[in-house]
C-alpha positions in Angstrom: -13.5 -6.2 17.3 -10.9 -8.7 15.5 -8.6 -6.8 13.7 -5.6 -9.1 13.2 -6.1 -10.2 9.7 -5.0 -6.4 9.3 -1.5 -7.0 10.8 1.7 -8.0 9.5 2.8 -7.2 5.7 0.5 -5.8 3.3 2.6 -5.0 -0.5 0.9 -2.2 -2.3 -0.2 -4.1 -5.5 1.3 -2.2 -9.0 -0.8 -2.5 -11.9 -0.3 -5.0 -14.4 -0.6 -3.8 -17.9 0.4 -5.6 -21.2 2.0 -5.1 -24.2 -0.1 -2.2 -25.1 -0.4 -0.7 -22.3 -3.8 -2.1 -21.0 -4.9 -3.8 -17.7 -4.0 -7.0 -17.7 -5.8 -9.2 -15.8 -3.2 -12.7 -16.3 -0.7 -10.4 -15.2 -2.5 -9.3 -11.8 -3.7 -12.9 -10.7 0.3 -14.0 -11.4 1.6 -10.9 -9.1 -0.9 -11.8 -6.5 -0.1 -15.8 -7.1 3.7 -15.0 -6.4 2.9 -12.6 -4.0 1.1 -14.8 -1.8 3.5 -17.7 -2.2 6.2 -15.2 0.0 3.7 -15.1 2.6 2.2 -11.4 2.8 -0.5 -10.9 4.8 -2.9 -9.3 2.6 -2.6 -6.7 -0.1 -3.7 -3.2 -0.8 -4.6 -3.0 -4.1 -5.9 0.2 -6.2 -3.0 2.8 -4.3 -0.3 5.1 -5.2 1.7 2.2 -6.0 -0.9 1.0 -8.3 -1.5 4.4 -9.9 -4.9 4.5 -9.4 -5.4 8.3 -10.3 -3.9 7.4 -13.9 -6.7 4.8 -14.2 -9.8 4.5 -15.2 -13.2 3.4 -12.7 -13.4 0.4 -14.6 -10.0 -0.2 -15.1 -9.1 -0.1 -11.4 -12.8 -2.5 -11.3 -10.9 -5.0 -13.4 -7.8 -5.3 -11.8 -9.7 -5.3 -8.5 -12.0 -8.1 -9.7 -8.4 -10.1 -10.8 -6.8 -9.6 -7.5 -10.1 -11.3 -6.0 -10.1 -14.0 -8.3 -7.2 -15.2 -7.0 -6.9 -13.7 -3.2 -10.5 -14.3 -1.9 -10.2 -16.2 1.4 -6.8 -16.3 1.0 -5.3 -13.4 2.4 -6.9 -9.9 3.3 -7.4 -7.5 1.1 -7.5 -3.6 1.2 -9.5 -2.1 -1.7 -8.2 1.7 -2.6 -11.3 3.6 -3.9 -10.2 6.5 -3.4 -11.6 8.9 -6.5 -11.0 12.6 -7.0 -14.9 12.7 -6.6 -17.5 11.2 -4.0 -19.2 9.9 -7.2 -16.9 7.4 -8.6 -15.6 7.0 -5.0 -18.4 5.6 -3.6 -19.2 3.5 -7.5 -15.9 2.0 -6.3 -16.5 1.2 -2.2 -19.7 -0.5 -4.1 -18.1 -3.1 -5.9 -15.6 -3.7 -3.1 -18.0 -4.5 -0.8 -19.8 -7.0 -3.7 -16.5 -8.4 -4.2 -16.2 -9.8 -0.7 -12.6 -7.1 0.1 -12.0 -7.1 3.8 -11.8 -3.2 3.6 -11.8 -0.3 1.6 -9.4 2.8 1.9 -9.1 6.0 0.8 -7.1 9.1 0.1 -8.8 12.9 1.1 -9.8 14.7 -2.0 -6.9 16.7 -3.7 -6.6 19.8 -5.3 -8.9 21.8 -3.9 -8.4 22.6 -0.1 -11.8 21.5 1.3 -12.0 22.4 5.5 -12.4 19.3 7.5 -16.0 19.0 7.2 -16.3 18.2 3.7 -13.2 15.9 4.1 -14.9 13.9 6.5 -18.3 14.3 5.0 -16.8 12.9 1.6 -14.7 9.7 3.5 -18.3 9.2 5.5 -20.1 9.4 2.1 -17.8 6.5 0.4 -18.3 4.5 4.0 -21.7 4.5 4.2 -21.7 2.9 -0.1 -20.1 0.0 1.6 -21.5 -0.3 5.0 -20.7 -3.7 5.8 -17.0 -3.3 4.9 -14.0 -2.1 7.1 -12.7 2.0 6.3 -8.8 2.9 5.8 -7.9 6.6 6.4 -4.7 7.4 4.3 -2.8 10.1 4.9 -0.4 10.8 2.6 0.1 14.4 3.3 3.2 15.3 1.5 1.1 14.6 -1.9 -2.5 14.9 -1.0 -1.7 18.1 0.3 -4.0 17.2 3.6 -3.5 15.6 6.9 -5.1 13.7 9.4 -5.4 16.0 11.9 -6.5 14.7 14.9 -9.9 17.0 15.2 -10.4 15.2 11.8 -9.5 11.8 13.1 -11.8 12.6 16.2 -14.4 13.1 13.8 -14.1 9.6 12.0 -13.6 7.6 14.7 -17.5 8.6 15.1 -17.7 6.5 12.4 -18.2 2.2 13.3 -16.1 0.5 10.0 -13.2 3.1 10.3 -10.7 0.3 12.1 -7.2 2.1 10.8 -5.1 4.0 8.9 -2.3 3.7 6.6 -0.3 6.3 7.2 2.4 7.4 5.0 3.2 10.9 6.5 7.3 11.3 7.2 6.9 11.9 11.2 6.9 7.9 12.9 5.4 10.3 15.7 2.1 10.6 13.6 1.2 6.5 14.1 1.7 7.1 17.9 -0.2 10.0 18.0 -3.3 7.9 16.1 -2.9 5.2 18.4 -3.5 7.5 21.4 -6.1 9.5 19.7 -8.2 6.5 19.2 -7.6 5.0 22.7 -9.0 8.0 24.2 -11.9 7.7 22.1 -12.0 4.8 23.3 -11.8 2.5 19.8 -9.1 0.0 19.1 -7.5 0.7 15.5 -4.8 -0.4 13.3 -2.0 2.0 12.1 0.1 0.6 9.2 3.4 2.1 8.5 4.1 3.9 5.5 7.5 5.1 4.6 8.9 1.7 4.0 12.7 3.0 4.7 11.3 3.5 8.2 9.6 0.6 9.0 11.7 -0.5 11.6 11.3 3.2 13.0 7.2 2.8 12.7 6.6 -1.1 13.9 8.7 0.4 17.2 6.6 3.2 17.6 3.6 1.2 17.4 2.0 -0.2 14.1 0.7 -3.0 13.9 2.2 -3.2 10.2 3.2 -2.1 7.1 1.6 -1.3 3.5 4.1 0.0 1.1 5.3 0.5 -2.5 8.5 -1.3 -2.7 7.5 -4.7 -0.7 6.7 -6.3 -4.3 10.4 -5.6 -5.5 11.2 -7.8 -2.2 8.5 -8.6 -0.2 10.5 -12.7 1.7 12.9 -9.4 3.0 9.6 -7.5 4.4 8.2 -11.0 5.8 11.4 -11.3 7.3 12.1 -7.9 8.7 8.5 -8.2 10.6 9.1 -11.1 11.9 13.0 -10.1 13.6 10.5 -7.5 15.4 8.2 -10.1 16.5 10.9 -12.0 17.6 12.7 -8.9 20.0 15.4 -9.3 17.7 16.7 -5.6 17.3 19.8 -5.3 16.2 19.3 -7.7 13.1 15.9 -5.9 12.3 18.4 -2.6 12.2 20.7 -4.0 9.5 18.4 -5.8 7.4 16.6 -2.3 7.5 19.9 -1.2 6.2 19.9 -3.5 3.5 16.7 -2.8 2.2 17.0 0.9 2.0 20.0 0.7 -0.1 17.5 -0.9 -2.5 15.2 2.0 -2.2 17.6 4.8 -2.4 18.9 2.8 -5.8 15.3 2.4 -6.6 14.4 5.8 -6.5 17.7 7.1 -8.2 16.5 6.5 -12.0 15.4 8.6 -14.4 12.5 7.0 -15.0 9.4 6.6 -12.5 10.5 4.3 -9.6 7.5 1.6 -10.6 9.0 1.7 -13.5 12.2 0.3 -11.7 10.4 -2.0 -9.2 8.8 -4.0 -12.2 11.9 -3.9 -14.8 13.4 -5.6 -11.2 10.6 -7.7 -10.1 10.7 -8.9 -14.0 14.0 -10.3 -13.8 14.0 -11.7 -9.7 10.6 -13.1 -11.1 10.3 -13.5 -14.8 7.1 -11.8 -14.0 5.8 -8.9 -17.0 4.2 -6.8 -15.5 4.6 -4.4 -18.0 5.7 -0.4 -18.0 3.9 2.7 -16.2 1.6 4.7 -17.9 1.6 8.3 -18.6 2.4 11.2 -17.5 4.9 8.8 -15.2 8.0 8.1 -17.4 9.2 4.6 -18.3 12.3 3.5 -17.9 15.2 5.3 -20.2 18.2 4.0 -21.6 20.4 4.9 -18.6 18.7 3.5 -16.4 19.2 -0.2 -17.1 22.2 0.2 -14.9 19.7 0.9 -11.7 17.4 -2.1 -12.3 20.2 -3.9 -12.4 22.2 -3.1 -8.9 18.2 -3.0 -7.4 18.7 -6.4 -8.6 22.1 -7.3 -6.8 21.0 -5.7 -4.0 17.8 -8.1 -3.6 19.5 -10.9 -4.8 22.3 -10.0 -2.0 20.3 -8.8 0.8 17.7 -12.8 0.2 21.1 -14.9 0.3 21.9 -13.3 3.8 18.7 -13.5 5.5 16.8 -15.5 3.6 18.7 -18.5 2.5 
């Protein structure tokens, strides 16, 4: 199995809205084209950064359709299809396969504490709805309330469509453990680093690439960071990671949601208008204007330093 297409930088795609807060197909297409132009390896569509739990099934379909209209055949697309019930998740999985995505992904069901056998059944039922499409497990225990244990991973590795893990847990050793466990099961997998602020650490311990929510604001910086690591230039990779982290810490300092900051900063950096965020996520307060300006200045300075 050739998993090379899943290696590299995969921005977690932002939900794109019009002035009335509806999903905008045109803004979605423009954002895809922008990211492709920055040299990313692929996109992760419909996850946390895509505000998936606040969009309807139909809106998530509309978003993915617009993405695929631009991206199909040009870069790899992973579509996150999980809803908090199996029926809707399977519907999104079928739809994603019909559009020709490279892989689907899913978090575990949230709210109710389900036993591992129920989580495995949920994931396998979703995978069965897209039987010709690769499957990526999304491990984000700090939000889902459920962690991908090694015993659950062992069970999921029995599914031949399971090809990897998007690992957003904070301990980078989890990346190493998932790689090791797959090898014990005689299976090759890809593992994506999730926490953007520790991309270097995740890659050095074994991650094949990254999927991240701040990549969209500074895609060229993460592409450069990955290239430095591939070239073995660990000293400069550490320095660039530090500059990237200054951007991330600034984005997280606002009163409004981080993705509202990201979209406002992106508008200033690129001219793209992706709208705000959907309630109950908070849009920017007046006091956040300074945060957006600071974010933009940090990104511009880092691009000037590392890219130009």
